[in-house]
Structures are given as C-alpha cells and as structure tokens.
GUMI-866169 format. One record per residue (C-alpha): residue in one letter; x, y, z. Coordinates in steps of 0.25 Angstrom, whole numbers, padded with zeros to 4 digits, always signed. Layout:
# GUMI-866169
aXYZ...
***
This chain:
# GUMI-866169
m+0000+0000+0000n+0006+0013-0004k+0006+0026+0004r-0006+0032-0003q-0015+0019+0000r-0011+0019+0014k-0015+0034+0016k-0028+0031+0009n-0031+0019+0017y-0028+0027+0030k-0038+0038+0026k-0048+0028+0023r-0047+0022+0037h-0045+0035+0045g-0052+0045+0036v-0040+0054+0036n-0026+0054+0030p-0015+0048+0038p-0007+0057+0047t+0005+0063+0041k+0019+0063+0048k+0017+0078+0049q+0004+0076+0056s+0009+0066+0066d+0021+0075+0069v+0012+0087+0072a+0003+0078+0081c+0016+0074+0089s+0020+0088+0090l+0006+0092+0095r+0007+0081+0106k+0021+0086+0110i+0016+0100+0111a+0003+0096+0119e+0012+0088+0129a+0021+0100+0131v+0010+0109+0133k+0004+0099+0144d+0018+0099+0150f+0019+0114+0150s+0005+0115+0156k+0008+0105+0167r+0021+0112+0171m+0015+0126+0171h+0004+0121+0180e+0014+0115+0190a+0022+0128+0190f+0009+0136+0193e+0005+0126+0204n+0019+0128+0210i+0018+0143+0210r+0004+0142+0216t+0008+0133+0227m+0022+0138+0230p+0023+0143+0245d+0022+0158+0246a+0037+0160+0251e+0043+0152+0239f+0033+0160+0229e+0038+0173+0234e+0052+0169+0234r+0051+0165+0219m+0043+0177+0215q+0056+0185+0219r+0063+0179+0207l+0052+0181+0197t+0051+0193+0187l+0039+0202+0188g+0031+0195+0177e+0034+0181+0183r+0030+0186+0197a+0016+0190+0191l+0014+0177+0184a+0018+0169+0197l+0008+0177+0205k-0003+0174+0195i+0000+0160+0196r+0001+0160+0211n-0012+0168+0212r-0019+0159+0202g-0024+0172+0194k-0029+0179+0207e-0026+0193+0210s-0011+0196+0213t-0008+0200+0227n+0004+0209+0225g-0001+0218+0214e+0004+0211+0202s-0010+0208+0196g-0017+0215+0184k-0023+0229+0184n-0036+0224+0189g-0031+0216+0200k-0032+0203+0192i-0021+0196+0186d-0020+0199+0171g-0028+0189+0162c-0036+0183+0174v-0051+0185+0176
***
C-alpha cells in the first residue's frame, strides 16, 4: 500500500486527514507550555502563602531589603487585597486594581 492509499484509508476510518509531523510537534510543545504554566502557578501560590503566613518580625526584616515597588507588592500579597495600613495604597484608600 502506498502513502496515498494509507492516507485515504485513515481519512475513511477517522473522518479527518492523519496528523502531520508538524501538528504533533505543536501538540507536544503545547503540552510542555501547559506543564510550565501549571508549575509556575504552583510556585507563585507557594510564594504567596509563604508571604501571608510569615511571622511579622521576619516579614518586617525582609521588607527592609526590598525596593519601594517590591514592598508595595509584598504588602498587597500580605493583606490579600485589603487596604494597606501604612499609606502605600491607591488614591481612594484601596489597592489599585482591587474592587
């Protein structure tokens, strides 16, 4: 059976043309990207939980080593989107982007 006949037979059975090498490479790449995103999400969740549950003394000590922008982000995470207690919140008293 030649290549053309195999393709025709596959299409008859499955209703679509057989996947090409390029399609299978794309599918493999998408699976790898999905795994990477899932891993990144898990690591970010763990980091956020560490910031939220860190003892206050350790949190304050680590805050001293951060830049102003990093401090604001750490406080947003620590407060879970509530108003900031030290005046680093948005204009209306709420953290920017939060309802």
